[in-house]
NUMIKOL-894955 format. One record per residue (C-alpha): residue number from 1; residue in three letters; x, y, z. Coordinates in steps of 0.2 Angstrom, whole numbers, plus 5000, padded with zeros to 4 digits. Example, Ala and Ser with C-alpha at 12.3 -4.5 7.8 and 13.67 -1.06 7.14 Angstrom:
BEGIN
(site 1, "ala", (5062, 4978, 5039));
(site 2, "ser", (5068, 4995, 5036));
# end
This chain:
BEGIN
(site 1, "unk", (3943, 5045, 4323));
(site 2, "unk", (3949, 5031, 4334));
(site 3, "unk", (3959, 5015, 4329));
(site 4, "unk", (3956, 5000, 4339));
(site 5, "unk", (3962, 4982, 4336));
(site 6, "unk", (3966, 4987, 4319));
(site 7, "unk", (3949, 4993, 4315));
(site 8, "unk", (3945, 5012, 4312));
(site 9, "unk", (3930, 5018, 4322));
(site 10, "unk", (3922, 5035, 4319));
(site 11, "unk", (3918, 5045, 4334));
(site 12, "unk", (3900, 5041, 4333));
(site 13, "unk", (3904, 5023, 4335));
(site 14, "unk", (3913, 5025, 4352));
(site 15, "unk", (3905, 5027, 4369));
(site 16, "unk", (3912, 5040, 4380));
(site 17, "unk", (3908, 5043, 4398));
(site 18, "unk", (3921, 5056, 4403));
(site 19, "unk", (3911, 5069, 4411));
(site 20, "unk", (3908, 5080, 4395));
(site 21, "unk", (3890, 5082, 4391));
(site 22, "unk", (3879, 5089, 4377));
(site 23, "unk", (3868, 5103, 4381));
(site 24, "unk", (3852, 5104, 4371));
(site 25, "unk", (3843, 5120, 4372));
(site 26, "unk", (3827, 5112, 4369));
(site 27, "unk", (3828, 5102, 4385));
(site 28, "unk", (3821, 5115, 4397));
(site 29, "unk", (3803, 5109, 4397));
(site 30, "unk", (3806, 5090, 4400));
(site 31, "unk", (3796, 5080, 4413));
(site 32, "unk", (3806, 5070, 4425));
(site 33, "unk", (3804, 5055, 4412));
(site 34, "unk", (3811, 5065, 4398));
(site 35, "unk", (3824, 5073, 4409));
(site 36, "unk", (3830, 5055, 4414));
(site 37, "unk", (3832, 5050, 4396));
(site 38, "unk", (3840, 5066, 4391));
(site 39, "unk", (3852, 5064, 4406));
(site 40, "unk", (3859, 5048, 4400));
(site 41, "unk", (3859, 5052, 4382));
(site 42, "unk", (3869, 5068, 4384));
(site 43, "unk", (3882, 5059, 4395));
(site 44, "unk", (3884, 5043, 4386));
(site 45, "unk", (3880, 5046, 4368));
(site 46, "unk", (3885, 5064, 4365));
(site 47, "unk", (3893, 5059, 4348));
(site 48, "unk", (3877, 5052, 4342));
(site 49, "unk", (3867, 5069, 4346));
(site 50, "unk", (3858, 5073, 4330));
(site 51, "unk", (3862, 5056, 4323));
(site 52, "unk", (3853, 5044, 4334));
(site 53, "unk", (3844, 5055, 4346));
(site 54, "unk", (3839, 5073, 4349));
(site 55, "unk", (3828, 5084, 4360));
(site 56, "unk", (3815, 5092, 4348));
(site 57, "unk", (3797, 5097, 4347));
(site 58, "unk", (3781, 5094, 4337));
(site 59, "unk", (3763, 5091, 4338));
(site 60, "unk", (3754, 5074, 4338));
(site 61, "unk", (3741, 5075, 4324));
(site 62, "unk", (3724, 5068, 4326));
(site 63, "unk", (3721, 5051, 4335));
(site 64, "unk", (3734, 5038, 4336));
(site 65, "unk", (3735, 5026, 4321));
(site 66, "unk", (3730, 5010, 4328));
(site 67, "unk", (3725, 4995, 4318));
(site 68, "unk", (3713, 4987, 4320));
(site 69, "unk", (3703, 5002, 4327));
(site 70, "unk", (3700, 5003, 4346));
(site 71, "unk", (3682, 4998, 4344));
(site 72, "unk", (3687, 4980, 4341));
(site 73, "unk", (3692, 4978, 4359));
(site 74, "unk", (3674, 4978, 4364));
(site 75, "unk", (3669, 4967, 4350));
(site 76, "unk", (3666, 4948, 4349));
(site 77, "unk", (3662, 4947, 4330));
(site 78, "unk", (3673, 4945, 4315));
(site 79, "unk", (3679, 4961, 4307));
(site 80, "unk", (3672, 4966, 4290));
(site 81, "unk", (3682, 4968, 4273));
(site 82, "unk", (3691, 4984, 4271));
(site 83, "unk", (3692, 4987, 4290));
(site 84, "unk", (3709, 4996, 4289));
(site 85, "unk", (3711, 5001, 4271));
(site 86, "unk", (3712, 5019, 4278));
(site 87, "unk", (3729, 5016, 4285));
(site 88, "unk", (3739, 5013, 4269));
(site 89, "unk", (3729, 5027, 4262));
(site 90, "unk", (3735, 5039, 4276));
(site 91, "unk", (3753, 5034, 4274));
(site 92, "unk", (3752, 5038, 4256));
(site 93, "unk", (3743, 5055, 4259));
(site 94, "unk", (3758, 5060, 4271));
(site 95, "unk", (3770, 5055, 4257));
(site 96, "unk", (3761, 5064, 4244));
(site 97, "unk", (3764, 5081, 4253));
(site 98, "unk", (3783, 5079, 4248));
(site 99, "unk", (3790, 5094, 4238));
(site 100, "unk", (3808, 5092, 4242));
(site 101, "unk", (3813, 5076, 4251));
(site 102, "unk", (3805, 5060, 4258));
(site 103, "unk", (3813, 5046, 4268));
(site 104, "unk", (3804, 5030, 4269));
(site 105, "unk", (3810, 5016, 4281));
(site 106, "unk", (3803, 4999, 4285));
(site 107, "unk", (3808, 4981, 4288));
(site 108, "unk", (3802, 4975, 4271));
(site 109, "unk", (3795, 4982, 4254));
(site 110, "unk", (3776, 4986, 4254));
(site 111, "unk", (3764, 4974, 4246));
(site 112, "unk", (3746, 4974, 4241));
(site 113, "unk", (3736, 4990, 4245));
(site 114, "unk", (3751, 4997, 4253));
(site 115, "unk", (3761, 4996, 4237));
(site 116, "unk", (3746, 5003, 4227));
(site 117, "unk", (3744, 5018, 4238));
(site 118, "unk", (3763, 5022, 4239));
(site 119, "unk", (3763, 5021, 4219));
(site 120, "unk", (3749, 5033, 4219));
(site 121, "unk", (3758, 5045, 4231));
(site 122, "unk", (3774, 5044, 4220));
(site 123, "unk", (3763, 5049, 4205));
(site 124, "unk", (3756, 5064, 4215));
(site 125, "unk", (3774, 5069, 4220));
(site 126, "unk", (3779, 5067, 4202));
(site 127, "unk", (3765, 5078, 4195));
(site 128, "unk", (3768, 5092, 4208));
(site 129, "unk", (3787, 5091, 4203));
(site 130, "unk", (3785, 5095, 4185));
(site 131, "unk", (3794, 5111, 4180));
(site 132, "unk", (3804, 5112, 4196));
(site 133, "unk", (3823, 5116, 4194));
(site 134, "unk", (3829, 5102, 4205));
(site 135, "unk", (3822, 5084, 4206));
(site 136, "unk", (3812, 5078, 4222));
(site 137, "unk", (3823, 5066, 4232));
(site 138, "unk", (3815, 5050, 4238));
(site 139, "unk", (3825, 5037, 4248));
(site 140, "unk", (3817, 5020, 4253));
(site 141, "unk", (3827, 5009, 4265));
(site 142, "unk", (3823, 4991, 4270));
(site 143, "unk", (3831, 4977, 4279));
(site 144, "unk", (3840, 4963, 4271));
(site 145, "unk", (3834, 4949, 4283));
(site 146, "unk", (3845, 4934, 4283));
(site 147, "unk", (3841, 4922, 4269));
(site 148, "unk", (3829, 4935, 4261));
(site 149, "unk", (3839, 4949, 4253));
(site 150, "unk", (3827, 4962, 4245));
(site 151, "unk", (3827, 4963, 4226));
(site 152, "unk", (3828, 4982, 4226));
(site 153, "unk", (3828, 4982, 4207));
(site 154, "unk", (3811, 4973, 4207));
(site 155, "unk", (3804, 4984, 4220));
(site 156, "unk", (3810, 5000, 4211));
(site 157, "unk", (3803, 4994, 4195));
(site 158, "unk", (3785, 4991, 4203));
(site 159, "unk", (3786, 5007, 4212));
(site 160, "unk", (3789, 5018, 4197));
(site 161, "unk", (3779, 5008, 4184));
(site 162, "unk", (3766, 5022, 4183));
(site 163, "unk", (3777, 5037, 4183));
(site 164, "unk", (3780, 5046, 4166));
(site 165, "unk", (3796, 5045, 4157));
(site 166, "unk", (3800, 5063, 4161));
(site 167, "unk", (3796, 5062, 4180));
(site 168, "unk", (3806, 5075, 4190));
(site 169, "unk", (3810, 5062, 4204));
(site 170, "unk", (3826, 5054, 4209));
(site 171, "unk", (3822, 5038, 4219));
(site 172, "unk", (3834, 5026, 4228));
(site 173, "unk", (3829, 5009, 4235));
(site 174, "unk", (3841, 5001, 4247));
(site 175, "unk", (3843, 4987, 4259));
(site 176, "unk", (3857, 4981, 4271));
(site 177, "unk", (3863, 4968, 4283));
(site 178, "unk", (3878, 4969, 4294));
(site 179, "unk", (3880, 4952, 4303));
(site 180, "unk", (3864, 4949, 4312));
(site 181, "unk", (3858, 4967, 4311));
(site 182, "unk", (3847, 4976, 4298));
(site 183, "unk", (3835, 4990, 4297));
(site 184, "unk", (3819, 4988, 4308));
(site 185, "unk", (3814, 5006, 4309));
(site 186, "unk", (3797, 5011, 4302));
(site 187, "unk", (3795, 5030, 4297));
(site 188, "unk", (3790, 5042, 4284));
(site 189, "unk", (3798, 5059, 4285));
(site 190, "unk", (3793, 5072, 4273));
(site 191, "unk", (3801, 5089, 4270));
(site 192, "unk", (3808, 5091, 4288));
(site 193, "unk", (3790, 5094, 4293));
(site 194, "unk", (3778, 5079, 4292));
(site 195, "unk", (3782, 5063, 4301));
(site 196, "unk", (3774, 5045, 4303));
(site 197, "unk", (3782, 5032, 4314));
(site 198, "unk", (3779, 5017, 4325));
(site 199, "unk", (3777, 4999, 4324));
(site 200, "unk", (3768, 4996, 4307));
(site 201, "unk", (3776, 4987, 4293));
(site 202, "unk", (3768, 4989, 4275));
(site 203, "unk", (3761, 4971, 4274));
(site 204, "unk", (3743, 4969, 4267));
(site 205, "unk", (3740, 4951, 4273));
(site 206, "unk", (3746, 4956, 4291));
(site 207, "unk", (3735, 4971, 4294));
(site 208, "unk", (3721, 4973, 4281));
(site 209, "unk", (3714, 4955, 4280));
(site 210, "unk", (3707, 4942, 4292));
(site 211, "unk", (3713, 4941, 4310));
(site 212, "unk", (3724, 4956, 4309));
(site 213, "unk", (3738, 4959, 4321));
(site 214, "unk", (3737, 4974, 4332));
(site 215, "unk", (3749, 4988, 4329));
(site 216, "unk", (3752, 5006, 4333));
(site 217, "unk", (3760, 5022, 4325));
(site 218, "unk", (3757, 5040, 4326));
(site 219, "unk", (3757, 5056, 4315));
(site 220, "unk", (3768, 5070, 4320));
(site 221, "unk", (3771, 5087, 4313));
(site 222, "unk", (3786, 5099, 4317));
(site 223, "unk", (3805, 5099, 4319));
(site 224, "unk", (3806, 5082, 4325));
(site 225, "unk", (3804, 5076, 4307));
(site 226, "unk", (3822, 5082, 4304));
(site 227, "unk", (3828, 5069, 4316));
(site 228, "unk", (3820, 5055, 4305));
(site 229, "unk", (3829, 5061, 4290));
(site 230, "unk", (3845, 5062, 4299));
(site 231, "unk", (3843, 5045, 4307));
(site 232, "unk", (3842, 5038, 4289));
(site 233, "unk", (3858, 5046, 4284));
(site 234, "unk", (3869, 5033, 4293));
(site 235, "unk", (3862, 5018, 4284));
(site 236, "unk", (3864, 5026, 4267));
(site 237, "unk", (3882, 5030, 4272));
(site 238, "unk", (3885, 5012, 4277));
(site 239, "unk", (3878, 5006, 4260));
(site 240, "unk", (3890, 5018, 4250));
(site 241, "unk", (3904, 5013, 4261));
(site 242, "unk", (3902, 4995, 4259));
(site 243, "unk", (3899, 4996, 4240));
(site 244, "unk", (3917, 5003, 4238));
(site 245, "unk", (3925, 4990, 4248));
(site 246, "unk", (3934, 4976, 4239));
(site 247, "unk", (3932, 4963, 4254));
(site 248, "unk", (3914, 4967, 4255));
(site 249, "unk", (3911, 4964, 4237));
(site 250, "unk", (3920, 4947, 4238));
(site 251, "unk", (3911, 4941, 4253));
(site 252, "unk", (3893, 4947, 4247));
(site 253, "unk", (3894, 4936, 4232));
(site 254, "unk", (3894, 4921, 4242));
(site 255, "unk", (3877, 4913, 4247));
(site 256, "unk", (3868, 4919, 4263));
(site 257, "unk", (3867, 4901, 4268));
(site 258, "unk", (3886, 4901, 4271));
(site 259, "unk", (3890, 4907, 4289));
(site 260, "unk", (3903, 4921, 4288));
(site 261, "unk", (3910, 4931, 4302));
(site 262, "unk", (3906, 4950, 4300));
(site 263, "unk", (3896, 4947, 4285));
(site 264, "unk", (3888, 4961, 4276));
(site 265, "unk", (3875, 4962, 4262));
(site 266, "unk", (3870, 4979, 4255));
(site 267, "unk", (3859, 4982, 4239));
(site 268, "unk", (3854, 4998, 4230));
(site 269, "unk", (3845, 5003, 4215));
(site 270, "unk", (3842, 5020, 4208));
(site 271, "unk", (3829, 5029, 4197));
(site 272, "unk", (3830, 5035, 4183));
(site 273, "unk", (3843, 5023, 4178));
(site 274, "unk", (3857, 5032, 4170));
(site 275, "unk", (3852, 5049, 4176));
(site 276, "unk", (3851, 5048, 4195));
(site 277, "unk", (3868, 5046, 4204));
(site 278, "unk", (3872, 5029, 4210));
(site 279, "unk", (3870, 5034, 4228));
(site 280, "unk", (3857, 5047, 4236));
(site 281, "unk", (3863, 5063, 4243));
(site 282, "unk", (3865, 5065, 4262));
(site 283, "unk", (3851, 5075, 4271));
(site 284, "unk", (3855, 5092, 4279));
(site 285, "unk", (3843, 5103, 4287));
(site 286, "unk", (3846, 5117, 4275));
(site 287, "unk", (3839, 5107, 4261));
(site 288, "unk", (3821, 5109, 4266));
(site 289, "unk", (3812, 5125, 4271));
(site 290, "unk", (3814, 5132, 4288));
(site 291, "unk", (3798, 5131, 4299));
(site 292, "unk", (3795, 5142, 4314));
(site 293, "unk", (3791, 5132, 4330));
(site 294, "unk", (3773, 5130, 4333));
(site 295, "unk", (3768, 5138, 4350));
(site 296, "unk", (3758, 5123, 4354));
(site 297, "unk", (3771, 5110, 4350));
(site 298, "unk", (3776, 5099, 4364));
(site 299, "unk", (3794, 5092, 4369));
(site 300, "unk", (3798, 5076, 4359));
(site 301, "unk", (3814, 5066, 4361));
(site 302, "unk", (3819, 5056, 4346));
(site 303, "unk", (3829, 5040, 4350));
(site 304, "unk", (3836, 5026, 4340));
(site 305, "unk", (3850, 5013, 4338));
(site 306, "unk", (3860, 5007, 4323));
(site 307, "unk", (3863, 4989, 4328));
(site 308, "unk", (3880, 4983, 4323));
(site 309, "unk", (3883, 4998, 4312));
(site 310, "unk", (3892, 5005, 4327));
(site 311, "unk", (3904, 4997, 4338));
(site 312, "unk", (3895, 4999, 4355));
(site 313, "unk", (3883, 5013, 4356));
(site 314, "unk", (3864, 5009, 4358));
(site 315, "unk", (3857, 5026, 4364));
(site 316, "unk", (3839, 5021, 4364));
(site 317, "unk", (3843, 5006, 4375));
(site 318, "unk", (3850, 5017, 4388));
(site 319, "unk", (3836, 5030, 4387));
(site 320, "unk", (3823, 5016, 4390));
(site 321, "unk", (3832, 5010, 4406));
(site 322, "unk", (3833, 5028, 4412));
(site 323, "unk", (3814, 5031, 4409));
(site 324, "unk", (3809, 5015, 4418));
(site 325, "unk", (3821, 5020, 4432));
(site 326, "unk", (3813, 5037, 4433));
(site 327, "unk", (3795, 5030, 4436));
(site 328, "unk", (3787, 5035, 4452));
(site 329, "unk", (3769, 5028, 4451));
(site 330, "unk", (3765, 5017, 4436));
(site 331, "unk", (3773, 5009, 4420));
(site 332, "unk", (3761, 5003, 4406));
(site 333, "unk", (3767, 4993, 4391));
(site 334, "unk", (3760, 4985, 4376));
(site 335, "unk", (3773, 4974, 4368));
(site 336, "unk", (3774, 4959, 4356));
(site 337, "unk", (3784, 4950, 4369));
(site 338, "unk", (3797, 4953, 4383));
(site 339, "unk", (3806, 4936, 4381));
(site 340, "unk", (3816, 4931, 4366));
(site 341, "unk", (3810, 4918, 4353));
(site 342, "unk", (3807, 4902, 4362));
(site 343, "unk", (3811, 4884, 4357));
(site 344, "unk", (3794, 4877, 4354));
(site 345, "unk", (3786, 4867, 4368));
(site 346, "unk", (3801, 4872, 4380));
(site 347, "unk", (3805, 4885, 4393));
(site 348, "unk", (3821, 4890, 4384));
(site 349, "unk", (3826, 4903, 4371));
(site 350, "unk", (3834, 4900, 4355));
(site 351, "unk", (3853, 4898, 4356));
(site 352, "unk", (3862, 4914, 4359));
(site 353, "unk", (3846, 4923, 4364));
(site 354, "unk", (3844, 4930, 4382));
(site 355, "unk", (3830, 4938, 4392));
(site 356, "unk", (3833, 4958, 4392));
(site 357, "unk", (3840, 4959, 4409));
(site 358, "unk", (3844, 4977, 4409));
(site 359, "unk", (3826, 4982, 4406));
(site 360, "unk", (3820, 4968, 4418));
(site 361, "unk", (3832, 4975, 4431));
(site 362, "unk", (3825, 4992, 4429));
(site 363, "unk", (3807, 4986, 4431));
(site 364, "unk", (3812, 4976, 4446));
(site 365, "unk", (3820, 4991, 4454));
(site 366, "unk", (3805, 5002, 4451));
(site 367, "unk", (3794, 4988, 4458));
(site 368, "unk", (3804, 4984, 4473));
(site 369, "unk", (3811, 5000, 4479));
(site 370, "unk", (3796, 5012, 4475));
(site 371, "unk", (3781, 5001, 4474));
(site 372, "unk", (3778, 5006, 4456));
(site 373, "unk", (3764, 4997, 4447));
(site 374, "unk", (3768, 4988, 4431));
(site 375, "unk", (3755, 4983, 4419));
(site 376, "unk", (3760, 4974, 4403));
(site 377, "unk", (3749, 4968, 4388));
(site 378, "unk", (3757, 4955, 4377));
(site 379, "unk", (3753, 4946, 4361));
(site 380, "unk", (3745, 4929, 4362));
(site 381, "unk", (3758, 4916, 4357));
(site 382, "unk", (3757, 4909, 4340));
(site 383, "unk", (3746, 4923, 4333));
(site 384, "unk", (3745, 4921, 4314));
(site 385, "unk", (3735, 4933, 4303));
(site 386, "unk", (3725, 4929, 4288));
(site 387, "unk", (3729, 4911, 4287));
(site 388, "unk", (3748, 4913, 4284));
(site 389, "unk", (3760, 4900, 4289));
(site 390, "unk", (3770, 4900, 4305));
(site 391, "unk", (3786, 4904, 4296));
(site 392, "unk", (3777, 4918, 4286));
(site 393, "unk", (3770, 4927, 4301));
(site 394, "unk", (3770, 4923, 4319));
(site 395, "unk", (3767, 4936, 4333));
(site 396, "unk", (3772, 4931, 4351));
(site 397, "unk", (3788, 4923, 4355));
(site 398, "unk", (3780, 4908, 4365));
(site 399, "unk", (3781, 4913, 4383));
(site 400, "unk", (3767, 4914, 4395));
(site 401, "unk", (3762, 4929, 4406));
(site 402, "unk", (3768, 4918, 4421));
(site 403, "unk", (3785, 4917, 4412));
(site 404, "unk", (3787, 4935, 4410));
(site 405, "unk", (3782, 4939, 4428));
(site 406, "unk", (3794, 4926, 4435));
(site 407, "unk", (3808, 4934, 4425));
(site 408, "unk", (3804, 4951, 4432));
(site 409, "unk", (3803, 4945, 4450));
(site 410, "unk", (3819, 4935, 4447));
(site 411, "unk", (3828, 4951, 4444));
(site 412, "unk", (3822, 4958, 4461));
(site 413, "unk", (3830, 4943, 4469));
(site 414, "unk", (3846, 4945, 4459));
(site 415, "unk", (3848, 4963, 4464));
(site 416, "unk", (3841, 4962, 4482));
(site 417, "unk", (3846, 4945, 4489));
(site 418, "unk", (3838, 4948, 4506));
(site 419, "unk", (3821, 4950, 4498));
(site 420, "unk", (3809, 4938, 4507));
(site 421, "unk", (3797, 4926, 4497));
(site 422, "unk", (3782, 4933, 4506));
(site 423, "unk", (3787, 4951, 4501));
(site 424, "unk", (3790, 4945, 4483));
(site 425, "unk", (3773, 4936, 4482));
(site 426, "unk", (3765, 4952, 4488));
(site 427, "unk", (3773, 4962, 4474));
(site 428, "unk", (3765, 4950, 4461));
(site 429, "unk", (3748, 4951, 4469));
(site 430, "unk", (3748, 4970, 4471));
(site 431, "unk", (3759, 4979, 4459));
(site 432, "unk", (3763, 4967, 4444));
(site 433, "unk", (3749, 4964, 4431));
(site 434, "unk", (3753, 4955, 4415));
(site 435, "unk", (3740, 4949, 4402));
(site 436, "unk", (3737, 4944, 4384));
(site 437, "unk", (3728, 4955, 4372));
(site 438, "unk", (3710, 4952, 4371));
(site 439, "unk", (3694, 4957, 4362));
(site 440, "unk", (3679, 4957, 4374));
(site 441, "unk", (3689, 4946, 4386));
(site 442, "unk", (3693, 4933, 4373));
(site 443, "unk", (3711, 4929, 4367));
(site 444, "unk", (3705, 4923, 4350));
(site 445, "unk", (3696, 4929, 4335));
(site 446, "unk", (3678, 4921, 4332));
(site 447, "unk", (3687, 4908, 4320));
(site 448, "unk", (3698, 4902, 4334));
(site 449, "unk", (3714, 4911, 4328));
(site 450, "unk", (3724, 4919, 4342));
(site 451, "unk", (3724, 4938, 4343));
(site 452, "unk", (3741, 4946, 4339));
(site 453, "unk", (3750, 4961, 4345));
(site 454, "unk", (3765, 4970, 4337));
(site 455, "unk", (3766, 4987, 4345));
(site 456, "unk", (3781, 4994, 4354));
(site 457, "unk", (3773, 5007, 4366));
(site 458, "unk", (3775, 5011, 4384));
(site 459, "unk", (3769, 5025, 4396));
(site 460, "unk", (3779, 5031, 4411));
(site 461, "unk", (3769, 5039, 4425));
(site 462, "unk", (3755, 5044, 4413));
(site 463, "unk", (3766, 5059, 4408));
(site 464, "unk", (3776, 5053, 4394));
(site 465, "unk", (3775, 5039, 4381));
(site 466, "unk", (3787, 5030, 4368));
(site 467, "unk", (3780, 5025, 4351));
(site 468, "unk", (3792, 5017, 4339));
(site 469, "unk", (3800, 5001, 4331));
(site 470, "unk", (3810, 4994, 4345));
(site 471, "unk", (3805, 4978, 4354));
(site 472, "unk", (3811, 4976, 4371));
(site 473, "unk", (3816, 4957, 4368));
(site 474, "unk", (3834, 4953, 4363));
(site 475, "unk", (3836, 4958, 4345));
(site 476, "unk", (3851, 4969, 4340));
(site 477, "unk", (3843, 4979, 4325));
(site 478, "unk", (3842, 4997, 4319));
(site 479, "unk", (3828, 5005, 4327));
(site 480, "unk", (3820, 5022, 4329));
(site 481, "unk", (3805, 5030, 4339));
(site 482, "unk", (3800, 5045, 4349));
(site 483, "unk", (3796, 5050, 4367));
(site 484, "unk", (3781, 5062, 4367));
(site 485, "unk", (3784, 5071, 4383));
(site 486, "unk", (3768, 5080, 4387));
(site 487, "unk", (3754, 5076, 4400));
(site 488, "unk", (3739, 5081, 4389));
(site 489, "unk", (3746, 5072, 4374));
(site 490, "unk", (3749, 5056, 4384));
(site 491, "unk", (3732, 5057, 4393));
(site 492, "unk", (3724, 5058, 4376));
(site 493, "unk", (3734, 5042, 4370));
(site 494, "unk", (3729, 5033, 4386));
(site 495, "unk", (3710, 5037, 4382));
(site 496, "unk", (3711, 5032, 4364));
(site 497, "unk", (3722, 5016, 4365));
(site 498, "unk", (3727, 5010, 4382));
(site 499, "unk", (3711, 5011, 4392));
(site 500, "unk", (3700, 5002, 4379));
(site 501, "unk", (3714, 4988, 4377));
(site 502, "unk", (3717, 4986, 4396));
(site 503, "unk", (3698, 4986, 4401));
(site 504, "unk", (3695, 4972, 4389));
(site 505, "unk", (3711, 4962, 4390));
(site 506, "unk", (3715, 4961, 4409));
(site 507, "unk", (3705, 4948, 4418));
(site 508, "unk", (3718, 4943, 4431));
(site 509, "unk", (3718, 4925, 4425));
(site 510, "unk", (3735, 4925, 4415));
(site 511, "unk", (3746, 4927, 4430));
(site 512, "unk", (3745, 4914, 4444));
(site 513, "unk", (3755, 4920, 4460));
(site 514, "unk", (3761, 4902, 4464));
(site 515, "unk", (3766, 4898, 4446));
(site 516, "unk", (3776, 4914, 4445));
(site 517, "unk", (3785, 4910, 4462));
(site 518, "unk", (3788, 4892, 4457));
(site 519, "unk", (3796, 4898, 4440));
(site 520, "unk", (3809, 4908, 4448));
(site 521, "unk", (3822, 4894, 4447));
(site 522, "unk", (3819, 4890, 4428));
(site 523, "unk", (3833, 4896, 4417));
(site 524, "unk", (3824, 4902, 4401));
(site 525, "unk", (3840, 4909, 4392));
(site 526, "unk", (3846, 4901, 4377));
(site 527, "unk", (3863, 4892, 4377));
(site 528, "unk", (3879, 4902, 4377));
(site 529, "unk", (3885, 4904, 4359));
(site 530, "unk", (3902, 4911, 4354));
(site 531, "unk", (3901, 4920, 4337));
(site 532, "unk", (3919, 4915, 4333));
(site 533, "unk", (3915, 4899, 4324));
(site 534, "unk", (3905, 4895, 4309));
(site 535, "unk", (3893, 4883, 4318));
(site 536, "unk", (3890, 4895, 4332));
(site 537, "unk", (3888, 4909, 4319));
(site 538, "unk", (3875, 4899, 4310));
(site 539, "unk", (3865, 4897, 4326));
(site 540, "unk", (3866, 4916, 4330));
(site 541, "unk", (3860, 4920, 4312));
(site 542, "unk", (3846, 4907, 4314));
(site 543, "unk", (3840, 4915, 4330));
(site 544, "unk", (3841, 4932, 4322));
(site 545, "unk", (3831, 4926, 4307));
(site 546, "unk", (3817, 4919, 4318));
(site 547, "unk", (3816, 4935, 4329));
(site 548, "unk", (3810, 4944, 4313));
(site 549, "unk", (3797, 4933, 4305));
(site 550, "unk", (3791, 4940, 4288));
(site 551, "unk", (3778, 4934, 4276));
(site 552, "unk", (3782, 4931, 4257));
(site 553, "unk", (3765, 4925, 4252));
(site 554, "unk", (3760, 4941, 4243));
(site 555, "unk", (3777, 4949, 4239));
(site 556, "unk", (3789, 4935, 4235));
(site 557, "unk", (3795, 4944, 4219));
(site 558, "unk", (3802, 4958, 4230));
(site 559, "unk", (3815, 4946, 4237));
(site 560, "unk", (3830, 4939, 4228));
(site 561, "unk", (3835, 4920, 4228));
(site 562, "unk", (3850, 4917, 4239));
(site 563, "unk", (3866, 4920, 4230));
(site 564, "unk", (3857, 4924, 4214));
(site 565, "unk", (3847, 4938, 4205));
(site 566, "unk", (3847, 4947, 4188));
(site 567, "unk", (3863, 4954, 4181));
(site 568, "unk", (3859, 4971, 4187));
(site 569, "unk", (3855, 4965, 4205));
(site 570, "unk", (3871, 4954, 4206));
(site 571, "unk", (3882, 4969, 4201));
(site 572, "unk", (3875, 4979, 4216));
(site 573, "unk", (3878, 4966, 4229));
(site 574, "unk", (3892, 4970, 4242));
# end
């Protein structure tokens, strides 16, 4: 424990770089990409080992879970009904394997078919748990987006509506916000063995209806699942800590519309009411059965961040930079965007938001010093699925591919001031390729709606790939994902996902060399904003809110009104 400026910080909240390094016995088979990530994690983030990162192992099960399926990349026609109903069914099937412990984490509560399937999974778990000595533990964690606190009681009531009165389950639904941070991780971890993680939220209108947004997750099996359970612990501990704090209780009874410094809001509900403890237990590895390591398992590094729940540490950020710096030949990325949310009809980010210069610097170094090829697929700006409104769902932050390319080349000039314009131009022509996602070379669906992309996926040198929840644009949320460090597994992912996407998306028309070069002098960052005033805090919170757009059209009942709620819900606000 360390005391700093009157605040008590736990060891996991303090960044150390004193030469002492973690030694992980599972790190001996890592590639140069995995070794680079491990090197920075063991040096800078040793206190977060087994909390926010770990070197582990597992197997990728089946094909990548991509919605819509990869066949759409070659299609020019509209998708039929039920095109991706298999996906919530698969998530529920993984959940239904639970015999001891299940963690579910997502940005917001499930709706539509996602809710129906998860309710069915809980019923299956309940049926299988009858007669067991101890109840099965289910923890569900969501994010309290600014202005939209989750009504955990309503969510829990719906989730358990089909369970028998004597169900042998203990279920907790929680949500939190700490300033402008909240949960954004997406995972299902079951019994320390079965894992599902990636970019998907659990929103029916975004994925299962007309003009669905593209997204990517994967199913894993093995010891890496323990890391998902352990990652969830810190967020549940934060909820418990804040619920017992007097200052937090006073502040959280004020409306979210009132800007406050260091504002928190946590909510929790438990089932069965009056029988389950107010807070869930903390996961430890001895709770679930021990599984022998599969001889065919591959190295996997789990990596995450907790946003403002910790003072300074952002392990996955540093790992991303190290991985990009390790590249020798090629970097491939499919991202929602690289730039922060843009003020409409301008070339400037919202106040307080900046372009992610540490990542851009690493890309620029790889491009300039090693001639690494960089290929990036982005969401088309203003992509809105299923006829939702722009405030309900909008994928793509407003930048062109020329803007993205200019920001990367700009970082070459910043780090290498003697770089000649002719050489920079050559890098854009020969090594840097940025495009919007397309189906059969078209950026729109047949009805004219823009095709959206929500995945957070990148490949380094075709030997290792990251799949998770973390965007590379500026947004300080709690995130989690995995680096699968295996050539064969990565090549399979490229074949299933990257190749059909790239072949149908890249046309060369999205980046113009002259426009990229002309844009090097444009300042695209948002205005500088200090958080130490109510007005500026309001600007920062608005930027954070717009960086995480969410639809309420089908699940408004699962979000509380600001400053209000039923009596049980108000009692739980801290």
